[in-house]
KEBA-194724 format. One record per residue (C-alpha): residue in one letter; x negated, y, z negated. Coordinates in pm, whole numbers. Layout:
{rest=A	xx=X	yy=Y	zz=Z}
...
***
This chain:
{rest=M	xx=-18	yy=-27	zz=-5}
{rest=R	xx=-94	yy=365	zz=31}
{rest=V	xx=-321	yy=451	zz=-290}
{rest=P	xx=-205	yy=737	zz=-422}
{rest=A	xx=-449	yy=1077	zz=-495}
{rest=R	xx=-713	yy=999	zz=-750}
{rest=F	xx=-1069	yy=915	zz=-725}
{rest=V	xx=-1078	yy=537	zz=-584}
{rest=P	xx=-1413	yy=303	zz=-781}
{rest=L	xx=-1631	yy=200	zz=-409}
{rest=T	xx=-508	yy=2968	zz=-128}
{rest=A	xx=-192	yy=2884	zz=118}
{rest=V	xx=-231	yy=2819	zz=469}
{rest=T	xx=-186	yy=3079	zz=703}
{rest=T	xx=103	yy=3100	zz=982}
{rest=A	xx=-185	yy=3133	zz=1186}
{rest=T	xx=-336	yy=2874	zz=1086}
{rest=S	xx=14	yy=2604	zz=1163}
{rest=A	xx=-26	yy=2762	zz=1508}
{rest=L	xx=-332	yy=2629	zz=1558}
{rest=L	xx=-183	yy=2271	zz=1509}
{rest=T	xx=128	yy=2302	zz=1729}
{rest=G	xx=179	yy=2095	zz=1981}
{rest=C	xx=-89	yy=1889	zz=1822}
{rest=F	xx=73	yy=1513	zz=1836}
{rest=S	xx=341	yy=1443	zz=2124}
{rest=A	xx=662	yy=1201	zz=1976}
{rest=A	xx=610	yy=872	zz=2013}
{rest=G	xx=444	yy=789	zz=2317}
{rest=P	xx=433	yy=476	zz=2556}
{rest=E	xx=608	yy=228	zz=2267}
{rest=E	xx=901	yy=431	zz=2125}
{rest=A	xx=869	yy=443	zz=1754}
{rest=G	xx=1178	yy=177	zz=1546}
{rest=S	xx=1060	yy=-159	zz=1655}
{rest=E	xx=804	yy=-183	zz=1452}
{rest=G	xx=729	yy=142	zz=1316}
{rest=K	xx=610	yy=442	zz=1429}
{rest=R	xx=299	yy=554	zz=1623}
{rest=I	xx=43	yy=603	zz=1361}
{rest=R	xx=-123	yy=1035	zz=1443}
{rest=I	xx=-473	yy=1064	zz=1297}
{rest=A	xx=-616	yy=1413	zz=1284}
{rest=M	xx=-996	yy=1358	zz=1295}
{rest=M	xx=-1241	yy=1608	zz=1248}
{rest=L	xx=-1579	yy=1560	zz=1509}
{rest=P	xx=-1463	yy=1551	zz=1878}
{rest=P	xx=-1644	yy=1310	zz=2062}
{rest=R	xx=-2044	yy=1378	zz=2155}
{rest=S	xx=-2133	yy=1112	zz=2440}
{rest=A	xx=-1766	yy=1018	zz=2584}
{rest=L	xx=-1676	yy=765	zz=2370}
{rest=S	xx=-1999	yy=518	zz=2401}
{rest=P	xx=-2029	yy=268	zz=2131}
{rest=L	xx=-2451	yy=350	zz=2183}
{rest=S	xx=-2402	yy=685	zz=2065}
{rest=D	xx=-2244	yy=836	zz=1635}
{rest=D	xx=-1948	yy=813	zz=1881}
{rest=A	xx=-1912	yy=461	zz=1803}
{rest=F	xx=-1748	yy=511	zz=1451}
{rest=K	xx=-1434	yy=643	zz=1628}
{rest=L	xx=-1416	yy=336	zz=1804}
{rest=S	xx=-1462	yy=143	zz=1457}
{rest=R	xx=-1253	yy=329	zz=1311}
{rest=W	xx=-963	yy=301	zz=1547}
{rest=S	xx=-987	yy=-104	zz=1553}
{rest=T	xx=-1054	yy=-89	zz=1906}
{rest=A	xx=-1465	yy=-271	zz=1961}
{rest=E	xx=-1586	yy=-518	zz=1735}
{rest=T	xx=-1929	yy=-635	zz=1637}
{rest=L	xx=-2012	yy=-1008	zz=1565}
{rest=V	xx=-2048	yy=-941	zz=1276}
{rest=K	xx=-1857	yy=-705	zz=959}
{rest=L	xx=-1967	yy=-621	zz=609}
{rest=N	xx=-1773	yy=-655	zz=282}
{rest=A	xx=-1794	yy=-415	zz=-12}
{rest=E	xx=-2124	yy=-519	zz=-166}
{rest=G	xx=-2225	yy=-503	zz=187}
{rest=D	xx=-2283	yy=-874	zz=262}
{rest=A	xx=-2236	yy=-1033	zz=634}
{rest=Q	xx=-1919	yy=-1196	zz=709}
{rest=P	xx=-1780	yy=-1346	zz=1003}
{rest=A	xx=-1589	yy=-1108	zz=1289}
{rest=L	xx=-1689	yy=-1246	zz=1688}
{rest=A	xx=-1916	yy=-1462	zz=1537}
{rest=T	xx=-1834	yy=-1737	zz=1344}
{rest=E	xx=-2150	yy=-1822	zz=1127}
{rest=W	xx=-2505	yy=-1775	zz=1177}
{rest=K	xx=-2870	yy=-1921	zz=1038}
{rest=Q	xx=-3180	yy=-1828	zz=1115}
{rest=S	xx=-3500	yy=-1977	zz=1202}
{rest=G	xx=-3824	yy=-1729	zz=1150}
{rest=K	xx=-3751	yy=-1422	zz=1374}
{rest=T	xx=-3433	yy=-1564	zz=1559}
{rest=W	xx=-3154	yy=-1598	zz=1474}
{rest=T	xx=-2884	yy=-1840	zz=1597}
{rest=F	xx=-2459	yy=-1686	zz=1617}
{rest=T	xx=-2168	yy=-1884	zz=1703}
{rest=I	xx=-1916	yy=-1689	zz=1935}
{rest=R	xx=-1548	yy=-1716	zz=1806}
{rest=D	xx=-1337	yy=-1883	zz=2078}
{rest=G	xx=-1027	yy=-1744	zz=2212}
{rest=V	xx=-1109	yy=-1394	zz=2224}
{rest=T	xx=-1054	yy=-1199	zz=2476}
{rest=F	xx=-1143	yy=-827	zz=2582}
{rest=H	xx=-836	yy=-569	zz=2685}
{rest=D	xx=-932	yy=-632	zz=3032}
{rest=G	xx=-875	yy=-1020	zz=2989}
{rest=T	xx=-1200	yy=-1149	zz=3004}
{rest=K	xx=-1309	yy=-1364	zz=2768}
{rest=L	xx=-1519	yy=-1288	zz=2480}
{rest=T	xx=-1820	yy=-1551	zz=2564}
{rest=S	xx=-2194	yy=-1588	zz=2475}
{rest=E	xx=-2289	yy=-1427	zz=2797}
{rest=A	xx=-2153	yy=-1069	zz=2708}
{rest=V	xx=-2232	yy=-1087	zz=2445}
{rest=V	xx=-2606	yy=-1109	zz=2559}
{rest=N	xx=-2519	yy=-807	zz=2818}
{rest=S	xx=-2370	yy=-574	zz=2537}
{rest=L	xx=-2727	yy=-648	zz=2335}
{rest=T	xx=-2916	yy=-615	zz=2581}
{rest=E	xx=-2780	yy=-293	zz=2699}
{rest=A	xx=-2825	yy=-169	zz=2354}
{rest=A	xx=-3178	yy=-291	zz=2320}
{rest=T	xx=-3289	yy=-133	zz=2666}
{rest=A	xx=-3134	yy=225	zz=2598}
{rest=S	xx=-3304	yy=522	zz=2643}
{rest=P	xx=-3285	yy=627	zz=2338}
{rest=K	xx=-3212	yy=290	zz=2134}
{rest=P	xx=-2893	yy=323	zz=1905}
{rest=R	xx=-3005	yy=449	zz=1508}
{rest=I	xx=-2980	yy=104	zz=1468}
{rest=L	xx=-3271	yy=-31	zz=1667}
{rest=D	xx=-3529	yy=234	zz=1601}
{rest=G	xx=-3845	yy=80	zz=1576}
{rest=V	xx=-3712	yy=-284	zz=1649}
{rest=E	xx=-3767	yy=-524	zz=1938}
{rest=L	xx=-3481	yy=-731	zz=1930}
{rest=T	xx=-3388	yy=-1010	zz=2259}
{rest=A	xx=-3077	yy=-1167	zz=2307}
{rest=K	xx=-2990	yy=-1558	zz=2471}
{rest=S	xx=-2709	yy=-1738	zz=2517}
{rest=D	xx=-2658	yy=-2089	zz=2532}
{rest=G	xx=-2301	yy=-2197	zz=2515}
{rest=D	xx=-2108	yy=-2114	zz=2277}
{rest=T	xx=-2386	yy=-1945	zz=2118}
{rest=V	xx=-2633	yy=-1636	zz=2133}
{rest=T	xx=-3011	yy=-1623	zz=2030}
{rest=V	xx=-3163	yy=-1301	zz=1842}
{rest=T	xx=-3469	yy=-1252	zz=1850}
{rest=T	xx=-3685	yy=-1015	zz=1703}
{rest=A	xx=-4075	yy=-941	zz=1692}
{rest=V	xx=-4153	yy=-1007	zz=1364}
{rest=E	xx=-3920	yy=-1138	zz=1105}
{rest=D	xx=-3638	yy=-942	zz=984}
{rest=P	xx=-3403	yy=-1063	zz=722}
{rest=L	xx=-3100	yy=-778	zz=824}
{rest=V	xx=-2985	yy=-880	zz=1140}
{rest=P	xx=-2674	yy=-982	zz=1061}
{rest=Q	xx=-2664	yy=-635	zz=878}
{rest=R	xx=-2788	yy=-480	zz=1193}
{rest=L	xx=-2545	yy=-627	zz=1407}
{rest=S	xx=-2228	yy=-494	zz=1164}
{rest=S	xx=-2280	yy=-123	zz=1284}
{rest=P	xx=-2088	yy=-45	zz=1536}
{rest=Q	xx=-2317	yy=72	zz=1780}
{rest=L	xx=-2365	yy=-258	zz=1843}
{rest=S	xx=-2032	yy=-302	zz=1907}
{rest=I	xx=-1909	yy=-563	zz=2192}
{rest=L	xx=-1806	yy=-470	zz=2491}
{rest=A	xx=-1636	yy=-656	zz=2802}
{rest=A	xx=-1873	yy=-617	zz=3107}
{rest=K	xx=-1726	yy=-321	zz=3294}
{rest=A	xx=-1778	yy=-94	zz=3005}
{rest=Y	xx=-2125	yy=-91	zz=3150}
{rest=K	xx=-2087	yy=-65	zz=3510}
{rest=G	xx=-2154	yy=359	zz=3487}
{rest=K	xx=-2402	yy=569	zz=3444}
{rest=T	xx=-2240	yy=589	zz=3055}
{rest=V	xx=-2116	yy=318	zz=2857}
{rest=N	xx=-1655	yy=343	zz=2920}
{rest=P	xx=-1527	yy=187	zz=2644}
{rest=L	xx=-1165	yy=275	zz=2797}
{rest=G	xx=-984	yy=-116	zz=2818}
{rest=A	xx=-1288	yy=-320	zz=2716}
{rest=G	xx=-1278	yy=-373	zz=2329}
{rest=T	xx=-1150	yy=-726	zz=2161}
{rest=G	xx=-965	yy=-511	zz=1819}
{rest=P	xx=-627	yy=-472	zz=1786}
{rest=F	xx=-586	yy=-136	zz=1918}
{rest=E	xx=-660	yy=-120	zz=2306}
{rest=L	xx=-855	yy=203	zz=2396}
{rest=T	xx=-645	yy=391	zz=2699}
{rest=K	xx=-646	yy=708	zz=2730}
{rest=V	xx=-940	yy=972	zz=2665}
{rest=N	xx=-843	yy=1372	zz=2684}
{rest=G	xx=-1230	yy=1484	zz=2702}
{rest=T	xx=-1270	yy=1625	zz=2297}
{rest=S	xx=-913	yy=1707	zz=2245}
{rest=S	xx=-764	yy=1373	zz=2215}
{rest=A	xx=-722	yy=979	zz=2278}
{rest=A	xx=-480	yy=768	zz=2306}
{rest=L	xx=-442	yy=394	zz=2208}
{rest=D	xx=-151	yy=126	zz=2232}
{rest=R	xx=-126	yy=-220	zz=2020}
{rest=Y	xx=-262	yy=-503	zz=2187}
{rest=D	xx=-59	yy=-809	zz=2177}
{rest=D	xx=-296	yy=-1073	zz=2234}
{rest=Y	xx=-541	yy=-1005	zz=1971}
{rest=W	xx=-734	yy=-1250	zz=1803}
{rest=G	xx=-672	yy=-1180	zz=1458}
{rest=G	xx=-311	yy=-1133	zz=1475}
{rest=K	xx=-35	yy=-834	zz=1647}
{rest=A	xx=-103	yy=-552	zz=1487}
{rest=K	xx=186	yy=-365	zz=1293}
{rest=A	xx=187	yy=-10	zz=1444}
{rest=P	xx=267	yy=28	zz=1790}
{rest=G	xx=19	yy=279	zz=1883}
{rest=I	xx=-214	yy=546	zz=1749}
{rest=D	xx=-261	yy=887	zz=1871}
{rest=V	xx=-550	yy=1089	zz=1787}
{rest=K	xx=-602	yy=1422	zz=1803}
{rest=F	xx=-995	yy=1608	zz=1724}
{rest=V	xx=-975	yy=1926	zz=1471}
{rest=P	xx=-1245	yy=2026	zz=1401}
{rest=D	xx=-1123	yy=2317	zz=1177}
{rest=G	xx=-1060	yy=2196	zz=807}
{rest=T	xx=-799	yy=2443	zz=707}
{rest=A	xx=-598	yy=2349	zz=1057}
{rest=R	xx=-632	yy=1914	zz=949}
{rest=A	xx=-529	yy=2026	zz=599}
{rest=A	xx=-248	yy=2203	zz=764}
{rest=S	xx=-137	yy=1937	zz=981}
{rest=L	xx=-40	yy=1709	zz=667}
{rest=R	xx=170	yy=1964	zz=506}
{rest=S	xx=349	yy=2037	zz=785}
{rest=G	xx=402	yy=1617	zz=839}
{rest=E	xx=201	yy=1665	zz=1193}
{rest=A	xx=-37	yy=1437	zz=1150}
{rest=D	xx=-14	yy=1084	zz=949}
{rest=I	xx=-355	yy=1040	zz=891}
{rest=V	xx=-642	yy=1335	zz=818}
{rest=E	xx=-1015	yy=1300	zz=819}
{rest=A	xx=-1280	yy=1510	zz=570}
{rest=V	xx=-965	yy=1702	zz=410}
{rest=P	xx=-1251	yy=1976	zz=279}
{rest=V	xx=-1282	yy=2037	zz=-35}
{rest=S	xx=-1149	yy=2397	zz=-88}
{rest=Q	xx=-822	yy=2288	zz=74}
{rest=A	xx=-762	yy=1975	zz=-124}
{rest=A	xx=-658	yy=2183	zz=-395}
{rest=V	xx=-318	yy=2333	zz=-233}
{rest=L	xx=-213	yy=1964	zz=-56}
{rest=D	xx=32	yy=1765	zz=-253}
{rest=Q	xx=-235	yy=1536	zz=-483}
{rest=D	xx=-5	yy=1252	zz=-446}
{rest=L	xx=-139	yy=1255	zz=-18}
{rest=I	xx=-492	yy=1301	zz=-62}
{rest=T	xx=-763	yy=1010	zz=-161}
{rest=E	xx=-1131	yy=1098	zz=-300}
{rest=V	xx=-1371	yy=783	zz=-127}
{rest=P	xx=-1721	yy=772	zz=-302}
{rest=M	xx=-1988	yy=853	zz=-3}
{rest=P	xx=-2327	yy=657	zz=18}
{rest=R	xx=-2467	yy=1019	zz=12}
{rest=T	xx=-2667	yy=1190	zz=-232}
{rest=N	xx=-2758	yy=1496	zz=-329}
{rest=T	xx=-3074	yy=1490	zz=-441}
{rest=L	xx=-3377	yy=1771	zz=-515}
{rest=Y	xx=-3699	yy=1661	zz=-362}
{rest=L	xx=-3968	yy=1752	zz=-532}
{rest=N	xx=-4343	yy=1822	zz=-360}
{rest=T	xx=-4598	yy=1587	zz=-537}
{rest=E	xx=-4870	yy=1658	zz=-317}
{rest=K	xx=-4929	yy=2016	zz=-383}
{rest=G	xx=-4838	yy=2333	zz=-582}
{rest=V	xx=-4692	yy=2391	zz=-929}
{rest=F	xx=-4519	yy=2008	zz=-911}
{rest=K	xx=-4895	yy=1779	zz=-846}
{rest=D	xx=-4806	yy=1782	zz=-1232}
{rest=A	xx=-4571	yy=1554	zz=-1308}
{rest=S	xx=-4495	yy=1720	zz=-1647}
{rest=L	xx=-4392	yy=2036	zz=-1452}
{rest=R	xx=-4169	yy=1743	zz=-1244}
{rest=A	xx=-4003	yy=1617	zz=-1566}
{rest=A	xx=-3976	yy=1956	zz=-1718}
{rest=A	xx=-3777	yy=2052	zz=-1364}
{rest=R	xx=-3574	yy=1745	zz=-1397}
{rest=E	xx=-3485	yy=1842	zz=-1775}
{rest=A	xx=-3351	yy=2155	zz=-1670}
{rest=I	xx=-3044	yy=2040	zz=-1420}
{rest=D	xx=-2753	yy=2039	zz=-1532}
{rest=A	xx=-2573	yy=1843	zz=-1254}
{rest=E	xx=-2231	yy=1796	zz=-1419}
{rest=S	xx=-2170	yy=2217	zz=-1418}
{rest=I	xx=-2357	yy=2219	zz=-1038}
{rest=V	xx=-1977	yy=1905	zz=-983}
{rest=K	xx=-1777	yy=2178	zz=-1128}
{rest=G	xx=-1869	yy=2506	zz=-1043}
{rest=V	xx=-1972	yy=2378	zz=-660}
{rest=Y	xx=-1768	yy=2117	zz=-571}
{rest=E	xx=-1479	yy=2158	zz=-783}
{rest=G	xx=-1499	yy=1834	zz=-985}
{rest=R	xx=-1462	yy=1651	zz=-655}
{rest=A	xx=-1789	yy=1430	zz=-683}
{rest=D	xx=-2000	yy=1210	zz=-914}
{rest=V	xx=-2263	yy=1331	zz=-1113}
{rest=A	xx=-2593	yy=1131	zz=-1013}
{rest=K	xx=-2713	yy=803	zz=-1233}
{rest=G	xx=-2969	yy=737	zz=-1020}
{rest=L	xx=-3042	yy=801	zz=-626}
{rest=L	xx=-2729	yy=533	zz=-501}
{rest=G	xx=-2386	yy=646	zz=-652}
{rest=P	xx=-2096	yy=506	zz=-675}
{rest=A	xx=-1975	yy=366	zz=-324}
{rest=L	xx=-2262	yy=87	zz=-388}
{rest=P	xx=-2108	yy=-56	zz=-673}
{rest=W	xx=-2337	yy=-312	zz=-727}
{rest=A	xx=-2571	yy=-71	zz=-845}
{rest=A	xx=-2504	yy=42	zz=-1110}
{rest=D	xx=-2467	yy=-254	zz=-1314}
{rest=L	xx=-2822	yy=-318	zz=-1212}
{rest=R	xx=-2995	yy=-36	zz=-1373}
{rest=S	xx=-3194	yy=3	zz=-1620}
{rest=T	xx=-3349	yy=262	zz=-1838}
{rest=V	xx=-3645	yy=421	zz=-1580}
{rest=E	xx=-3956	yy=529	zz=-1798}
{rest=R	xx=-4076	yy=867	zz=-1668}
{rest=A	xx=-4355	yy=1112	zz=-1841}
{rest=K	xx=-4278	yy=1399	zz=-2015}
{rest=A	xx=-4184	yy=1754	zz=-1990}
{rest=G	xx=-4464	yy=2041	zz=-1978}
{rest=D	xx=-4404	yy=2395	zz=-2013}
{rest=P	xx=-4331	yy=2630	zz=-1639}
{rest=S	xx=-4501	yy=2929	zz=-1854}
{rest=G	xx=-4366	yy=3179	zz=-1544}
{rest=K	xx=-4467	yy=2947	zz=-1287}
{rest=S	xx=-4357	yy=3067	zz=-947}
{rest=I	xx=-4169	yy=2786	zz=-738}
{rest=T	xx=-4005	yy=2812	zz=-371}
{rest=I	xx=-3654	yy=2585	zz=-311}
{rest=G	xx=-3553	yy=2503	zz=45}
{rest=T	xx=-3194	yy=2446	zz=192}
{rest=F	xx=-2997	yy=2519	zz=520}
{rest=T	xx=-2720	yy=2674	zz=567}
{rest=D	xx=-2558	yy=2350	zz=807}
{rest=R	xx=-2384	yy=2163	zz=506}
{rest=A	xx=-2129	yy=2491	zz=341}
{rest=E	xx=-2203	yy=2364	zz=-57}
{rest=L	xx=-2592	yy=2363	zz=-74}
{rest=P	xx=-2678	yy=2736	zz=-66}
{rest=E	xx=-2403	yy=2740	zz=-362}
{rest=V	xx=-2560	yy=2439	zz=-498}
{rest=A	xx=-2970	yy=2633	zz=-437}
{rest=A	xx=-2808	yy=2905	zz=-612}
{rest=T	xx=-2656	yy=2751	zz=-917}
{rest=L	xx=-3064	yy=2533	zz=-908}
{rest=Q	xx=-3213	yy=2882	zz=-864}
{rest=Q	xx=-3063	yy=2966	zz=-1274}
{rest=Q	xx=-3101	yy=2683	zz=-1412}
{rest=L	xx=-3465	yy=2617	zz=-1333}
{rest=Q	xx=-3556	yy=3049	zz=-1450}
{rest=K	xx=-3357	yy=2930	zz=-1787}
{rest=A	xx=-3599	yy=2716	zz=-1826}
{rest=G	xx=-3866	yy=2928	zz=-1767}
{rest=F	xx=-3990	yy=2868	zz=-1372}
{rest=K	xx=-3989	yy=3186	zz=-1098}
{rest=V	xx=-3789	yy=3057	zz=-835}
{rest=K	xx=-3767	yy=3184	zz=-473}
{rest=L	xx=-3511	yy=3082	zz=-239}
{rest=D	xx=-3572	yy=2994	zz=133}
{rest=V	xx=-3191	yy=2939	zz=317}
{rest=R	xx=-3190	yy=2898	zz=672}
{rest=E	xx=-3022	yy=2599	zz=967}
{rest=Y	xx=-3122	yy=2282	zz=950}
{rest=A	xx=-3304	yy=2338	zz=1249}
{rest=N	xx=-3531	yy=2656	zz=1147}
{rest=I	xx=-3635	yy=2447	zz=849}
{rest=E	xx=-3669	yy=2064	zz=869}
{rest=S	xx=-3984	yy=2089	zz=1045}
{rest=D	xx=-4170	yy=2281	zz=717}
{rest=A	xx=-3998	yy=2064	zz=471}
{rest=L	xx=-4140	yy=1756	zz=634}
{rest=A	xx=-4473	yy=1941	zz=640}
{rest=G	xx=-4438	yy=1994	zz=222}
{rest=E	xx=-4402	yy=2355	zz=274}
{rest=F	xx=-4171	yy=2449	zz=22}
{rest=D	xx=-4235	yy=2329	zz=-370}
{rest=A	xx=-3879	yy=2204	zz=-390}
{rest=F	xx=-3654	yy=2098	zz=-124}
{rest=I	xx=-3233	yy=2042	zz=-137}
{rest=L	xx=-3066	yy=1801	zz=104}
{rest=S	xx=-2777	yy=1629	zz=122}
{rest=R	xx=-2860	yy=1261	zz=202}
{rest=A	xx=-2717	yy=902	zz=340}
{rest=T	xx=-2806	yy=651	zz=100}
{rest=V	xx=-2733	yy=380	zz=327}
{rest=L	xx=-2802	yy=345	zz=701}
{rest=D	xx=-2601	yy=225	zz=996}
{rest=S	xx=-2746	yy=-166	zz=850}
{rest=G	xx=-2566	yy=-103	zz=500}
{rest=D	xx=-2855	yy=-176	zz=302}
{rest=P	xx=-3038	yy=84	zz=141}
{rest=A	xx=-3403	yy=-15	zz=152}
{rest=A	xx=-3442	yy=140	zz=502}
{rest=Y	xx=-3327	yy=576	zz=329}
{rest=L	xx=-3626	yy=449	zz=49}
{rest=Y	xx=-3868	yy=368	zz=232}
{rest=S	xx=-3799	yy=649	zz=506}
{rest=D	xx=-3771	yy=905	zz=192}
{rest=F	xx=-4039	yy=787	zz=-13}
{rest=A	xx=-4333	yy=583	zz=107}
{rest=S	xx=-4617	yy=659	zz=180}
{rest=D	xx=-4580	yy=617	zz=523}
{rest=G	xx=-4274	yy=726	zz=544}
{rest=S	xx=-4113	yy=981	zz=819}
{rest=F	xx=-3869	yy=1143	zz=609}
{rest=N	xx=-4097	yy=1186	zz=289}
{rest=L	xx=-3989	yy=1553	zz=180}
{rest=S	xx=-4200	yy=1502	zz=-182}
{rest=Q	xx=-4522	yy=1373	zz=-4}
{rest=L	xx=-4516	yy=1118	zz=-227}
{rest=A	xx=-4811	yy=901	zz=-218}
{rest=D	xx=-4791	yy=599	zz=-508}
{rest=K	xx=-4918	yy=256	zz=-498}
{rest=T	xx=-4642	yy=137	zz=-736}
{rest=V	xx=-4358	yy=314	zz=-525}
{rest=D	xx=-4541	yy=125	zz=-217}
{rest=A	xx=-4509	yy=-186	zz=-376}
{rest=A	xx=-4191	yy=-184	zz=-451}
{rest=L	xx=-4024	yy=-51	zz=-180}
{rest=D	xx=-4241	yy=-301	zz=39}
{rest=R	xx=-4098	yy=-589	zz=-186}
{rest=A	xx=-3747	yy=-426	zz=-130}
{rest=S	xx=-3757	yy=-439	zz=261}
{rest=D	xx=-3942	yy=-799	zz=241}
{rest=T	xx=-3695	yy=-985	zz=77}
{rest=P	xx=-3388	yy=-1168	zz=198}
{rest=A	xx=-3025	yy=-1007	zz=171}
{rest=G	xx=-2788	yy=-1119	zz=-137}
{rest=D	xx=-2818	yy=-1126	zz=-466}
{rest=A	xx=-3188	yy=-1070	zz=-451}
{rest=R	xx=-3246	yy=-762	zz=-236}
{rest=R	xx=-3007	yy=-559	zz=-433}
{rest=K	xx=-3201	yy=-625	zz=-766}
{rest=A	xx=-3578	yy=-547	zz=-538}
{rest=V	xx=-3380	yy=-273	zz=-404}
{rest=I	xx=-3311	yy=-121	zz=-814}
{rest=G	xx=-3636	yy=-172	zz=-856}
{rest=A	xx=-3773	yy=31	zz=-570}
{rest=E	xx=-3522	yy=307	zz=-705}
{rest=A	xx=-3624	yy=272	zz=-1047}
{rest=A	xx=-3977	yy=312	zz=-932}
{rest=V	xx=-3912	yy=632	zz=-754}
{rest=L	xx=-3749	yy=758	zz=-1009}
{rest=G	xx=-4032	yy=719	zz=-1280}
{rest=T	xx=-4244	yy=967	zz=-1074}
{rest=D	xx=-3948	yy=1250	zz=-1018}
{rest=A	xx=-4060	yy=1308	zz=-658}
{rest=A	xx=-3683	yy=1357	zz=-643}
{rest=V	xx=-3421	yy=1439	zz=-867}
{rest=P	xx=-3080	yy=1266	zz=-765}
{rest=M	xx=-2776	yy=1539	zz=-878}
{rest=L	xx=-2433	yy=1425	zz=-786}
{rest=H	xx=-2268	yy=1184	zz=-526}
{rest=E	xx=-2092	yy=1360	zz=-279}
{rest=R	xx=-1662	yy=1241	zz=-159}
{rest=V	xx=-1543	yy=1226	zz=134}
{rest=I	xx=-1132	yy=1292	zz=61}
{rest=Q	xx=-851	yy=1132	zz=317}
{rest=G	xx=-541	yy=1267	zz=336}
{rest=D	xx=-265	yy=990	zz=423}
{rest=A	xx=119	yy=1061	zz=477}
{rest=A	xx=402	yy=946	zz=253}
{rest=G	xx=474	yy=666	zz=570}
{rest=V	xx=140	yy=541	zz=538}
{rest=V	xx=82	yy=199	zz=437}
{rest=D	xx=-252	yy=6	zz=486}
{rest=V	xx=-472	yy=269	zz=562}
{rest=A	xx=-812	yy=169	zz=475}
{rest=H	xx=-1047	yy=391	zz=243}
{rest=D	xx=-1395	yy=301	zz=375}
{rest=P	xx=-1681	yy=481	zz=215}
{rest=R	xx=-1934	yy=355	zz=491}
{rest=E	xx=-1663	yy=513	zz=733}
{rest=R	xx=-1663	yy=237	zz=936}
{rest=E	xx=-1279	yy=117	zz=888}
{rest=L	xx=-957	yy=396	zz=877}
{rest=V	xx=-649	yy=223	zz=1083}
{rest=T	xx=-653	yy=-189	zz=1082}
{rest=A	xx=-453	yy=-410	zz=1229}
{rest=D	xx=-218	yy=-407	zz=904}
{rest=T	xx=-198	yy=-40	zz=893}
{rest=Y	xx=156	yy=162	zz=972}
{rest=V	xx=362	yy=414	zz=914}
{rest=R	xx=709	yy=349	zz=785}
***
């Protein structure tokens, strides 16, 4: 059933704004409402950037609309579960996947091992590669009803990688043009039937879906980048499901219609361990102790975020139970030392967070200067270690659903996104253990061990974990609330 307004573990809108939504959604489409519910109307935040190619971030739209599917899906713990593949086994660098029988693409062709190999090969040889395959050499071959996937080095996360929407399996016709076209080429309960550039899309129920007939006759999507306009569509009844309701709008909506879902995203203060004031571990500790994250959550996020207990938040429900006390350095005396904190304007809350931190650190005895720019103009300086500290809202699980890659990228000596300039042998060893451990409970424990090693250096001070606010009209039943933002409308979702 629809989840009421509450936290899920795992100004009035003007007439002018309302006018933006006039005509946003048409009446029920090809299959009129009434037989088994109404067509589902969705107001989404971001329009397609790559014509809905699954090899881009647009893949997550195809996944959220349940039109394109992958060989594997993930459960709440991040463990691989069957989807278009029913089982798999590993032998060194090679994984063998058994392909589900009785599946047809929306164009009527059958799902075969050859079709799977075609999709995976297109992704592996694309330029640029899908993000999930960065640094991964992958080849696929068909053998009867199985597909063998081989990587250049032994990779315990191949099933998790294949769960990424960017590795969706599409019919051969999708790859005939210059760009991948998912129109009528998926295997999900809804068939993508129409795309109107960056304004709208339509999907109809696919009655031959292998998993059973969907309850809703179809989906009508509008792309509404303006957050106030998206919220207005829920207030006016013009949308059934609204993505990413802004914090500023959530308070003026009926609270029974909104759900806050924890995101795998942490707002973190990275401290420069290589040079400057924070080369001194005791001053990093002083900065950590000076930060009042609860006041930031209340003041900047209006209470719609979670105070951080570590780098990994409630979107990874296993993390809290595995975490133990971390040994840290004792705080020293800042005694008026000057620091510069950098952040960017692209995420509206970050400059506010920076201003609050400035006050808190000054109260502790630091002299604080802020440097706030657009992200494109500040990233290179941040990566080069030009700041004493940097505030970043960082995704903590990448496309595989596993946090080890994020931890390595941000805190390994050779990490590609090492804002803290950290070079610590203990941390490196813990990160290597986490990366090399097979998926499951042992890997999760190793990941928390790596998190503890990082936190022990005070190279990063996690402040809060963000939430995404989703709006669901009163008649919406069984809509998904997914922290990874891979699911939204499923075969079980419908509107009364």
